C-alpha positions as CSV (number, residue, x, y, z in Angstrom):
1,X,15.6,-30.7,53.9
2,X,14.1,-32.6,51.0
3,X,15.9,-35.4,49.5
4,X,16.5,-33.0,46.3
5,X,18.1,-30.4,48.1
6,X,20.2,-33.2,50.0
7,X,21.4,-34.4,46.7
8,X,22.2,-30.9,45.4
9,X,24.4,-30.2,48.9
10,X,26.2,-33.3,48.3
11,X,26.9,-32.3,44.7
12,X,28.2,-28.9,45.7
13,X,30.5,-30.7,48.5
14,X,32.1,-32.8,45.7
15,X,32.5,-29.9,43.2
16,X,34.1,-27.9,45.9
17,X,36.5,-30.5,47.1
18,X,37.4,-31.4,43.5
19,X,38.2,-28.1,42.0
20,X,40.5,-25.3,43.2
21,X,39.6,-22.5,40.2
22,X,36.3,-21.2,39.5
23,X,34.5,-18.5,37.2
24,X,31.6,-16.4,38.7
25,X,29.4,-16.0,35.5
26,X,26.4,-13.5,34.6
27,X,23.6,-15.6,32.9
28,X,20.9,-13.2,31.6
29,X,19.1,-14.2,28.4
30,X,20.8,-17.7,28.2
31,X,18.4,-20.1,27.0
32,X,18.5,-23.8,28.0
33,X,19.6,-25.0,24.7
34,X,22.5,-22.7,24.9
35,X,23.2,-24.0,28.5
36,X,23.4,-27.6,27.3
37,X,25.7,-26.9,24.4
38,X,28.0,-25.1,27.0
39,X,28.1,-27.9,29.4
40,X,28.9,-30.3,26.5
41,X,31.7,-28.3,25.2
42,X,33.1,-28.1,28.8
43,X,33.4,-31.5,29.5
44,X,36.5,-31.7,27.2
45,X,38.3,-29.5,29.8
46,X,37.1,-31.1,33.0
47,X,34.9,-28.4,33.8
48,X,31.5,-28.4,35.2
49,X,28.7,-25.6,35.3
50,X,26.9,-25.1,38.7
51,X,23.4,-23.0,38.8
52,X,20.8,-22.9,41.2
53,X,18.8,-20.7,43.8
54,X,21.4,-18.3,45.4
55,X,19.9,-18.8,48.8
56,X,20.3,-22.6,48.6
57,X,23.9,-22.4,46.9
58,X,24.8,-20.0,49.9
59,X,23.7,-22.3,52.4
60,X,25.5,-25.4,50.6
61,X,28.7,-23.5,50.5
62,X,28.8,-22.2,54.0
63,X,27.9,-25.8,55.3
64,X,30.7,-27.1,53.2
65,X,33.6,-24.8,54.5
66,X,32.2,-25.1,58.3
67,X,32.4,-29.1,57.8
68,X,35.6,-29.2,55.9
69,X,37.6,-26.3,57.3
70,X,38.8,-25.4,53.7
71,X,38.4,-21.8,53.5
72,X,39.3,-21.1,50.0
73,X,35.6,-21.2,49.0
74,X,34.5,-18.9,51.7
75,X,34.4,-15.7,49.4
76,X,31.7,-17.4,47.3
77,X,28.6,-16.9,49.4
78,X,29.0,-13.3,49.3
79,X,29.3,-13.1,45.7
80,X,26.0,-15.1,44.6
81,X,24.0,-12.0,44.0
82,X,21.9,-11.6,41.1
83,X,21.4,-14.2,38.0
84,X,24.8,-15.7,38.4
85,X,26.3,-19.3,38.3
86,X,29.5,-21.0,38.8
87,X,32.1,-22.6,36.6
88,X,34.5,-24.9,38.4
89,X,37.8,-26.2,36.5
90,X,41.2,-27.3,37.0
91,X,42.3,-26.7,33.8
92,X,43.8,-23.4,32.0
93,X,41.4,-20.2,32.9
94,X,42.0,-18.8,29.7
95,X,41.2,-21.7,27.5
96,X,38.2,-22.5,29.3
97,X,36.8,-18.6,29.2
98,X,37.7,-18.7,25.3
99,X,35.5,-21.8,25.1
100,X,32.5,-20.3,27.2
101,X,32.9,-17.1,24.8
102,X,32.4,-18.9,21.7
103,X,28.6,-19.8,22.8
104,X,27.2,-16.6,22.0
105,X,23.8,-16.1,20.1
106,X,22.3,-13.2,18.2
107,X,19.2,-11.9,19.8
108,X,16.9,-8.9,19.1
109,X,16.9,-5.8,21.3
110,X,14.0,-5.9,23.9
111,X,12.6,-3.2,25.5
112,X,14.3,-2.5,28.8
113,X,17.3,-4.2,28.3
114,X,20.8,-2.8,28.7
115,X,22.9,-2.2,25.4
116,X,26.0,-4.1,25.5
117,X,27.3,-2.5,22.4
118,X,26.5,0.6,20.2
119,X,23.7,-0.2,17.9
120,X,24.3,1.9,14.6
121,X,22.1,1.7,11.3
122,X,24.1,2.3,8.2
123,X,22.9,4.3,5.6
124,X,21.5,2.8,2.4
125,X,18.2,1.4,0.8
126,X,15.6,-0.2,3.2
127,X,13.6,-1.8,0.8
128,X,10.4,-0.6,2.5
129,X,7.7,1.0,0.5
130,X,6.9,5.1,0.8
131,X,4.2,4.4,3.1
132,X,6.5,4.0,6.0
133,X,8.1,7.4,5.8
134,X,6.1,8.8,8.7
135,X,7.4,5.8,10.9
136,X,11.2,6.9,10.2
137,X,10.2,10.8,10.6
138,X,8.9,10.0,14.0
139,X,12.0,8.5,15.1
140,X,14.2,11.2,13.5
141,X,15.6,9.3,11.0
142,X,16.7,11.0,7.8
143,X,15.3,9.3,4.9
144,X,14.5,10.1,1.1
145,X,12.6,8.2,-1.6
146,X,14.7,6.5,-4.1
147,X,13.2,4.2,-6.9
148,X,10.2,3.8,-5.0
149,X,11.7,2.7,-1.7
150,X,12.8,4.6,1.3
151,X,16.7,5.2,2.0
152,X,18.3,6.2,4.9
153,X,20.6,9.2,4.1
154,X,23.0,9.1,7.1
155,X,24.1,6.5,9.4
156,X,22.0,6.9,12.7
157,X,23.2,5.7,16.2
158,X,20.0,3.9,17.7
159,X,21.5,3.2,21.3
160,X,25.0,3.4,22.8
161,X,26.6,1.0,25.4
162,X,25.1,1.1,28.6
163,X,21.8,2.6,27.5
164,X,18.5,1.1,28.5
165,X,16.6,0.2,25.0
166,X,13.5,2.2,24.9
167,X,10.3,1.2,22.9
168,X,10.9,3.2,19.9
169,X,14.4,2.0,19.6
170,X,13.1,-1.7,19.8
171,X,10.4,-1.3,17.4
172,X,13.1,0.6,14.8
173,X,15.6,-2.5,15.1
174,X,12.7,-5.0,14.9
175,X,11.4,-3.6,11.6
176,X,14.9,-3.2,10.0
177,X,15.4,-6.7,11.0
178,X,18.6,-6.3,13.1
179,X,19.2,-8.4,15.8
180,X,22.3,-6.5,17.2
181,X,23.1,-8.1,20.7
182,X,24.7,-11.3,21.5
183,X,23.9,-12.9,24.6
184,X,26.0,-15.8,26.7
185,X,27.5,-16.6,29.7
186,X,29.6,-13.4,30.6
187,X,32.6,-14.2,33.2
188,X,32.6,-11.6,35.9
189,X,35.1,-12.7,38.5
190,X,37.7,-15.4,38.7
191,X,38.2,-17.4,42.2
192,X,41.6,-19.2,42.7
193,X,42.9,-20.8,45.6
194,X,40.7,-18.3,47.9
195,X,41.7,-15.3,46.1
196,X,39.4,-13.5,43.5
197,X,40.1,-11.0,41.0
198,X,38.5,-9.5,37.7
199,X,38.2,-11.4,34.9
200,X,40.1,-8.6,32.6
201,X,43.3,-9.6,34.2
202,X,43.2,-13.0,32.2
203,X,43.4,-10.4,29.0
204,X,47.0,-9.3,30.2
205,X,49.5,-11.1,27.7
206,X,53.4,-12.0,28.1
207,X,54.0,-9.3,25.6
208,X,52.1,-6.9,27.8
209,X,54.0,-7.7,30.8
210,X,57.4,-7.6,29.2
211,X,56.4,-4.1,27.6
212,X,55.5,-3.0,31.2
213,X,58.6,-4.4,32.8
214,X,60.8,-2.6,30.0
215,X,59.2,0.4,30.9
216,X,59.6,0.2,34.7
217,X,63.5,-0.5,34.2
218,X,63.8,2.4,32.1
219,X,62.5,4.5,34.9
220,X,64.5,2.7,37.4
221,X,67.6,3.2,35.3
222,X,67.0,7.1,34.7
223,X,66.3,7.3,38.6
224,X,69.5,5.6,39.4
225,X,71.6,7.8,36.7
226,X,69.9,11.0,38.1
227,X,71.0,10.1,41.8
228,X,74.4,8.7,40.7
229,X,73.4,5.6,42.6
230,X,75.2,2.4,40.8
231,X,72.8,-0.4,39.6
232,X,73.0,-3.3,37.3
233,X,71.0,-1.7,34.9
234,X,73.4,1.5,34.7
235,X,76.4,-0.3,34.0
236,X,75.8,-0.1,30.2
237,X,75.5,3.8,30.5
238,X,78.6,4.2,32.7
239,X,80.7,2.1,30.1
240,X,79.4,4.4,27.3
241,X,80.2,7.7,29.5
242,X,83.4,6.1,30.2
243,X,84.3,5.5,26.5
244,X,83.4,9.1,25.9
245,X,85.9,10.2,28.5
246,X,88.9,8.1,26.9
247,X,88.0,9.3,23.5
248,X,88.0,12.9,24.8
249,X,91.3,12.5,26.3
250,X,92.9,10.5,23.1
251,X,91.4,13.3,20.9
252,X,93.5,15.9,22.8
253,X,96.6,13.9,22.5
254,X,99.1,14.1,19.4
255,X,101.4,11.2,20.3
256,X,98.7,8.5,20.9
257,X,95.6,7.1,19.6
258,X,93.6,3.9,18.7
259,X,91.6,2.5,15.8
260,X,88.2,3.7,17.1
261,X,89.7,7.1,18.2
262,X,91.4,7.1,14.5
263,X,87.8,7.1,13.0
264,X,86.5,10.0,15.0
265,X,89.4,12.0,14.3
266,X,89.2,11.4,10.6
267,X,85.5,12.3,10.7
268,X,86.1,15.5,12.7
269,X,88.9,16.5,10.2
270,X,86.4,15.9,7.3
271,X,83.9,18.1,8.9
272,X,86.7,20.7,9.9
273,X,87.8,20.7,6.0
274,X,84.3,21.2,4.8
275,X,84.2,17.6,3.0
276,X,80.8,16.9,4.6
277,X,79.2,20.0,3.6
278,X,80.3,19.5,0.0
279,X,78.9,16.2,-0.4
280,X,75.5,17.3,1.4
281,X,74.9,20.3,-0.9
282,X,74.0,18.8,-4.2
283,X,71.0,17.3,-2.5
284,X,69.9,20.7,-1.1
285,X,70.8,22.9,-4.0
286,X,73.1,21.8,-6.3
287,X,76.8,22.1,-7.3
288,X,76.5,25.8,-6.9
289,X,75.8,25.6,-3.2
290,X,78.5,23.2,-3.0
291,X,80.8,25.9,-4.3
292,X,79.4,28.6,-2.0
293,X,80.5,26.9,0.9
294,X,82.9,28.9,3.2
295,X,86.3,27.5,3.8
296,X,87.0,26.9,7.4
297,X,88.8,29.6,9.2
298,X,92.2,28.9,11.0
299,X,91.9,28.8,14.3
300,X,94.0,31.4,16.1
301,X,95.8,29.8,19.4
302,X,95.1,31.7,22.3
303,X,97.7,33.4,24.3
304,X,98.4,31.1,27.6
305,X,98.8,33.3,30.6
306,X,101.0,31.8,33.0
307,X,99.7,32.0,36.4
308,X,101.3,30.0,39.7
309,X,97.9,29.8,41.4
310,X,95.8,28.4,38.5
311,X,98.2,25.5,38.2
312,X,99.8,23.9,34.8
313,X,98.0,25.0,31.8
314,X,95.8,23.0,29.3
315,X,98.8,22.1,27.1
316,X,101.3,21.0,29.9
317,X,98.7,18.5,31.4
318,X,98.3,17.2,27.9
319,X,102.2,16.5,27.5
320,X,102.0,15.2,30.9
321,X,99.1,12.7,30.1
322,X,101.0,11.8,26.9
323,X,104.3,10.9,28.8
324,X,102.4,8.7,31.3
325,X,100.2,7.1,28.6
326,X,103.4,6.1,26.8
327,X,104.7,4.4,29.8
328,X,101.7,2.6,31.4
329,X,99.5,-0.3,30.2
330,X,96.5,1.5,28.8
331,X,94.3,-1.5,29.2
332,X,94.7,-0.9,33.0
333,X,94.0,2.5,32.8
334,X,91.0,2.2,31.0
335,X,89.7,-0.5,33.4
336,X,90.3,1.9,36.3
337,X,88.5,4.5,34.6
338,X,85.4,2.2,34.2
339,X,85.7,1.2,37.9
340,X,85.9,5.0,38.9
341,X,82.6,5.7,36.8
342,X,80.8,2.8,38.4
343,X,82.0,4.0,41.9
344,X,81.1,7.7,40.9
345,X,84.4,8.8,41.8
346,X,85.1,11.2,38.8
347,X,84.5,14.9,39.5
348,X,83.2,17.6,36.8
349,X,85.1,18.1,33.4
350,X,87.4,20.6,35.3
351,X,89.1,17.7,37.5
352,X,88.7,14.8,35.1
353,X,92.1,15.3,33.4
354,X,93.6,15.2,37.2
355,X,91.6,11.9,37.9
356,X,93.1,10.5,34.7
357,X,96.3,11.6,35.4
358,X,96.2,9.9,39.1
359,X,94.7,6.7,37.5
360,X,97.8,6.4,35.4
361,X,100.1,7.0,38.2
362,X,98.3,4.2,40.2
363,X,99.1,1.7,37.2
364,X,102.5,2.9,36.9
365,X,102.9,2.0,40.6
366,X,101.3,-1.5,40.3
367,X,103.4,-2.4,37.4
368,X,106.8,-1.4,39.5
369,X,105.6,-3.5,42.3
370,X,104.9,-6.5,40.0
371,X,108.2,-5.8,38.2
372,X,106.4,-5.7,34.9
373,X,108.5,-4.0,32.0
374,X,107.3,-0.5,31.2
375,X,106.6,0.4,27.5
376,X,108.6,3.0,25.8
């Protein structure tokens, strides 16, 4: 092996031993001056650019792994395909990639090149004399003569991203003085502590991760609620459902209420009296619509048929629950209802009154055992 290759192998060994992260970069259409500017800018990040023949780089990397036993760079040799190089760093990957992306230079379209972006020639005057009309006609570009110059009538897409630039497209863009492409080191892969992944992963921000986490949490919560499985994320929903049960029981009682229930009762009373309909009517059709609002019809009490097999009626159960609530600690009853919801011990609506009645009795028993004074 020549002295030049031995020196290069020693340089590769030093770089692989010093750094733990690297970029695999594509270097097509990057000039020597552009490379020099990139190297100089990356020195501030303690970052080096390693280029060379792929066969020599592969041999040096395999020899290093074999000698040192450090297999975190074992994947590099298989990745050295095409006009590629390596950028080694111990700094922040996103910052280093951003600095590399700053060094892109505009370049004309060459025949056979793969278009990295869509190229569209905008409509408008070209400044060319009418003798060039046949040239545009041959390329199917719509034109007209305006004030002695050729004017393109509508936007024309010359090439699309990923297409190979043909001879006529390259001549058209060159004639129009366009340099539509930008070339620089393109980061393809990230190698970090023996693992390699696409550079697109670096585009993921904290906001993106938070949004994904929120979506996943919502799905887990919905699944837990549907499966009736208690979870930390379902606790707020259970508390809300418990509050709804407490409100529904309180609305059915005549001798007991509390502040939040009073607000709901007032709202329901206003709806029943038609007050909300009268207030909203002027916005829809003026005062005449408010006057035409029908008065609520008095509800007729349904006759309750006594049947020993069906148990006590709703009215009787309502009186029993009122009596229990007047002699028990409502706070303890509410907490028992919350615990029952979390344990999923409540049945359907038809058995919920009996469940609440049972919890009130439990509180009464506990208060008697603790010799606590009863209310009422």
